[in-house]
N, C-alpha and C positions, 0 to 999 in steps of 0.2 A: 217138653216141646210139642208132645202128639197133639194137644188141647191148641196148642198154638197152631201149627199147621191145619188142623180143622177150622179153628176160626177163619183162617185166609181163605181157604177155598169157599167154604159156607158164605165167607165175605163177599167174595168175589160172584159168585154166583148168584146170590141173591141183588148184589149192586148191579149186576147187567140188567136182569129181570127188571129191577125197580126204575134205572136208568129209562129203559125201554118205556115201561108202564106212564113214567111221569113227561116224558115228550109226547106220548101219544094222546096223554089226556089233555097239556099244553094246549096241543097245536088242533084239537078238535075244539075245544074251549075257544080260543082265539079266531078259529072259522066262526062260530057260532055267535060272536060279535061281530060279524064279518070284516076280518082284517086279511087283507091279499095273500093268495097262495106262497106269491114270491117272499113277502115277508117272513111267514109262517117256516118259511123252507130255510131262511137267511138266519133267524134270529131265535128259534125256538130248536127247529130240526137241527140245525147248524151248530149252535152253543149246547144245545141239549146231549149231545153226543160227549162232550166236554165235561160233562156233569159229575161222571165219578170223580174225575181228577180234582175237581174245584171242590167237592164236598169231603174226601179225603182229605185234601191238604188243607184245607181252614180246619178240620177239625183237629189234622195233628198240632197246626200251630195254637190253637184253643188248648190241647191237652201238653203241652211244651215239648214237643218235637219235632222242630224245625227241618230235621235232615230228612223224614220222610217226605214233609212238602217239599222241599228242592228237590229231590232225587226224584217223586213221584211224576212232579210237571218237566223237568227238563230228561229226564230218562223214557217220559211218554215222547218227548219229540224226536227221540233217538230211534224208537221203536217206529214211529209213525213212518219213517222218511226209510229204514234201513228194512224193516219186516213187512209192512204192510205195502209201501211200493215195491221191493224187492220182490215181494211172494206172490203180488196179483200178477207183475212183469212175467214171472217164470209161470205162471198157471196160463194167463194171456197177455202178449206185448201190449201195452198203453200207449195209446194214440194221445199226446199232449199239442193242446192248439196254442201255440206261443202265442198268437195275439191276446188270450187271457190271462195270460202269465205275465205278457211285459211290465204289467203294474206289479202285480202279488209278489212276483218271487223277488225282484228286486227290494221290497219293501219287508221282506221276511228277512234277507240278509239282514239289512238293515238294524231291524229289530233285533237280529241275534246278536251282532255287533256290541248294541246299545247294552243286551244284557251282559254280556262280558265285561264292557267296558265298566260298570257300575259294581263289579266284582273285584275289580284289581286291588281296591282296598281291603279285602277280607271279609267285608261284609254286607249285606243287604238292609240298607237300613230303611227307617218308615218314609225317608224324602224321597229315596230309590223307589222304593211301593209305589207310593204316590204318583211318580213320574210315568211309571209303567202302566198306572191305571188312566192317567190322565191321556196320555198314548193311546190306550186301546177304548177310549170313549169317542176319541176323534177318529178311529180306522174304522169303528163298527157305523158311526154315523154316515163316514162314508161311502162306506159299502153298502148301505141302505139306500143310499140318494142315488148311486150309480146302478144299483140293480131296479128301483123305480122308474130311473131314465131307460133301462134297457128293455127293448119290445121282443115280445115271443121268446121270452128267456124257456129254456128246456127244463131246468131245477123248478122254475115255478109249475110249470105243465105237469111236472113229474108228481111234485105235491099235491096239487090238486086233485090228482089221477088217483093218488093215495088215500085223500082224504073219502075222496067220493064211494073208494069202493070198501072204507070201513068207517061208515057214518057211527056215529057217536051221539047221544042225548047231553045237554049242558048237564044235568045233574050225573051221567055215568062218566064225563070229562072230569068233573069236579072231584068224582070218587075216584078215579085214575090217578091224578094229578097230587091231591093230598096222601092216597096209600103209597106210590112211587115216590115222593119225598121223607115219607116216614121211613119207609124201608131204606130208602137210598141212605139216611143220616144213620139208623141200627146198624145197617152193613157195615159203613166204613168206619163206626166206631169198636165193631168187630176184628174189621182188615188192619185196621192202625196197631190196637192191641194184639194182635196175632205176627203182625211184624215187629214190635219193639221189645216182646216175649224174644221172639228168633234170632232179633240180633244180640240182644241182653246174653243167651244161651250160648252163641257163637262168640263173642267178646268181640264182635264187629260193630261200627256204626250204625245207626239206623237210616244213614242216609244212601248205605249199599243197598238194604232191603227196599228203601224208595224205590233208586234206579232199575230193580230188577223185579222182582215178583210185585209191587205194585203199580210199580211201570207199565210192566207188562199187561197185568189184569185190567186196570184201568184204561187201557188203548183197545181192549176186544171190540167195544161198541163200533168205533173206527174199522178195526180189519173187518169185521160181518157186515158193515155196510159198504165200504169198499169191496169187497168180493164180490156182492149180491149188484153192484153197480158195474163192475169189470163183467158178469155175465150178461149183463146187457148191452155192453161196448158203448157204456155211459161214461168214459174216460175223464170227462171235466169236472164229474161229479166225486171220481175218486182223487183226483189233485184237489178238486176244492175240499174235500174230508181234510186231505192231509194239512194242507195250505192253512186250511180254517183254524182246526185243532191246535195247530202249534203256535197259531197267532194268539189263542184264547187260551192254552197253555203259559205261552212266556210273558205276556202281557196281565192276563188276569186272573189267571191262578198266582204266579207269584206274586202280583201285586197284593192280591188278596191277604195270601197268606203271611208275606211280609209285613203289610199295616198290623197287623195283628201281635206277630211277633217278630222282629229282627231278628235277621239270621247271620250267624258268624260262619266265613268259608274258610274251609284250609286250602292249601296252595295244592295238595294232592286233587283236589275235587276239582279246582279251576284249571290245574294243566291237561288232567286225565278228562273229566268229564265233558266241561263247557270247550274244550278242542275238538272231541269227539262230534259233541251239537256241532257246531261251526263246521266240520270237515263234513257230516252229512248235509247239512241245510247248501254248503257251496256246492256238492256235488249235485244236489237236485237243481242246482240252480243251471250248470253246464250242460245236464240231462235234457231238460226240458226248454230252455232261454234263447232265443233266435232273434238279432239283429231286425232281420227282413220278415218276420212274421208269419215263417211258413211251420206246420207240423212237424213235430218232431215224434220219434218213437223209443219208448223204454224197450228195448229187447229183452227175450231170455236170458241171454249173457252177462246185460247190465244190471237186471235185477238178480240174477245169482252172484252178483259179483259185490252187490248191496248188500245179500244174506251171509256171504259169507265174512263180509268185514264186521256184521254185526254178531256174528258167531268169532269169531276174533277177540273183539272187545268184551261179549260175555264170557271167555274164557279167561280172559286177562282177571275182571272181576271176580270170578269165582277163587284163581289164585290169589286173589287179594284175602279173600273170605278166609280161603284156609291158612296163609300164613299168618292171618291175623289171630284167628283162633289158636293155634297152636303155640301162639307165644305164652 
């Protein structure tokens, strides 16, 4: 099992590095061809932070380990809200612009309910996965059109500033892009192999490993970018990272993985993990949504409560692992 732990730790470190390298190369290449900064931010940087989840889940499905794929996606959603928003708010209270969230939060809640509804029959079929990808396509198109119509968008300005401060030739961009993609795939294979080995050694399902170690590890890019945005007091980017990542995980990551390998879902997973994901999504709705459009603040107490709720959830999963390994 020592080798499996080494494979996971090494895989996570290389995964984070390669995802960052891939995004930098893709953003610089897009800019060299004249793509607007806002679209680079939304399509490449925004989705790029979820590349680890997508690559890990895709490889897991190809290798016949759908539990890791499913656990990685939904476990990352839980981690994003409970840990990333919670920890960020504990360090520095997060101001939520409710006007920005009036459309996105209800949509995220609706998508979460759709994901839960699809799993009521105990499986994610290829038809279910295809529907998720269709919804993702329409939402991505809508987000891009909304972004293009917006004027003076701070996110686009921030991306433009970063691209100017870190110039890169087209050849360098291509080198970053392809080397990042290569190491993304290599590190993901290492991570999946280690997760399966540990699950086998402990006598637990690969789903549990996906929900915990893999989900937390693949969410580290979102955590790093959210903490950096919080230090600059750019709360909209913090929330944008979380909502965008959860959209991507629920629709694209699960959709692609399910299209490759339909997944059976146990009643325990539905009652425990889907319920927890729904709870955290709804808590984000109540923390940030306002019909009047005024700003809301997630304070340190609320952030601490989110972290405590995640600790309770993680403790329960740990007891699940202990009980299963002792049978």
